[in-house]
Residue, then its C-alpha position, 0 to 999 in steps of 0.5 A: m155275697n152270692l153263694e148260689w153255686l153252693k146250694v146244690g152241694i150243701s146236702p151231702l156236706k153234713d155226711i162228709i163233715d161227719f165222715l171227716y170227724r170220724k176219720s180224724q180219730t187217729n194217733d197221727v197228729q199231722k193227719k189228724q190236724v189236716i183232716m180236722e182243718l179240712r173238716d172245719n173249712l167245709n163247715v165254714f162253707k156250710n154255715g156260711f151258706v145257711n146263715k148268709v155270712p159275707y165273704d169277708a167273714m168266711i175268708d177270716c174263718l178259713g184255716n191253712e195252718a195245719i197244712h203249713h205245719a204238716v209241710d214243715a214236718n215233712f208229712m206224707f199227704c198220701k197218708l190222707k189217701a194213697g193213689k191218684i184221684e180217678p174219674a170215679h172219685i170226681h162228682n162234679d165236672r168242674n173237678k175233672k182236671y184234677a183226675g190223676w192228681n194225688a192228695e199232696r198236689l191237691m192239698d197244695k192247690i187248696d192252700e194256694k186258694i186260701i192264701e190268695l183269698k186272704t192276700i186279696k182281702k189284705m190288699n183291699n183294706g180288709s174287704v173283698n167287697d168291690v174288688k175286680t177279682n171274681v171272689s165268688l169264683i175263687m170261693s167256689n173253686l176252693y169249696y169244690r176242691m175241698k169237697l173233692m179231697a174229702d170225697f177222695i179220702q172217703s172213697d173205698a176203692d184204693i185206685s191208683y194209676r199203673 
């Protein structure tokens, strides 16, 4: 397991997780569940890095059920944050390609990567060890997407494209 890519992004994670906890204090059940799941998934990365947890265990702990329930309930993901991701929301160069995306589109990509990781694990006898797929890259992409989503939700500026 190689989580060296997370070393740079681990320090602001506690503040983001604390913010998501506060943001989840809402009466909107779907919004609450999606934010809590995002918070919990970021916690998986934080604790996985700190405790040197193998990818297999981390993948088992990642959740996307709240996203699926929200989609089933026709939840409007713009309730997480309205508008589009602007360059000011992006704190990591690898996320520049998401400029112009909205919360729904980014959450869909997050869900897609969680499903991909769980599928790779299932297809390889319950482990991602010795797979040809670059699991480290998929995990880092997932982490940075989730961090971008949290940063976007946290941003004070309600910026949108015209």
